[in-house]
N, C-alpha and C positions, 0 to 999 in steps of 0.2 A: 071653776071655769067650765065652760061648755066643751064638748068634744071637739068642735072646730077650733076653739081657742087653744086647747091642748095640742092640737095637730100643728098649729102655726105658732112657733116660739115668739114671733114678733107681734102677735095679735094684741097682747096686753101691754107691750112696751115695758117701761120701768114702773108702771103704775099698779102692778099686781099687789094685792093685799097680802101681807105676810101671814095673816091669820086664817084666810079662807081659800088660798090657792095652794095646789100641790107643788111643793118645791123643797129643795134641800138647801138651807141657808147655813153657810159656815160662819158661826159667830165666835168660835174659839178654836185654838189648836195648840198643840205642844209637840216640839221636836227635841229629842235627846240624842246626842252623839258622843261616842268615845273614840279617841284616836290612839294609834299604836304607841305614841310617845307619852301616854298617860293623861293627856288633856281631855277634859270632859266639858260638854256644854249642854245647856237647856235653853231653847227658844220657846217663848210662850206669848201668844197674843190673844186679846179679847176685844171684840169690836162693839161691845155694848157698854154704856155708861152715861152718866149725866153730863160730863164735861167734854167739850170738843178739844181734845188734847192728845198728843202722843207722848207717853212717858217711857223712858229707857232706863234700864239699870244693868250694869255690868258688875258682876261680883267675882272677885278673884281671891287667891290666898294672901294677897298683900293689900287689899283694899276694895273699895266700892266706888264706882263712878255712876252718877245719876244725871239725867238730862230731861228737859221738858220742852215740847214744841207745841205751843198753843196755836189754834187757827187764827 
């Protein structure tokens, strides 16, 4: 992007190329937490993939629950 485009965040709109524009794209993250009562959790998301789908998995000491939400 040009100096003018960098100065105006709306100049490129949503059409900025992910490969040639300066940007920080969050494509994955992990959060881990521990509670005083001993409960622990991990939340992980990844926004890249071939399928347009959201998949969920909850894992506990008594079992696993899975779900899928396709577009």
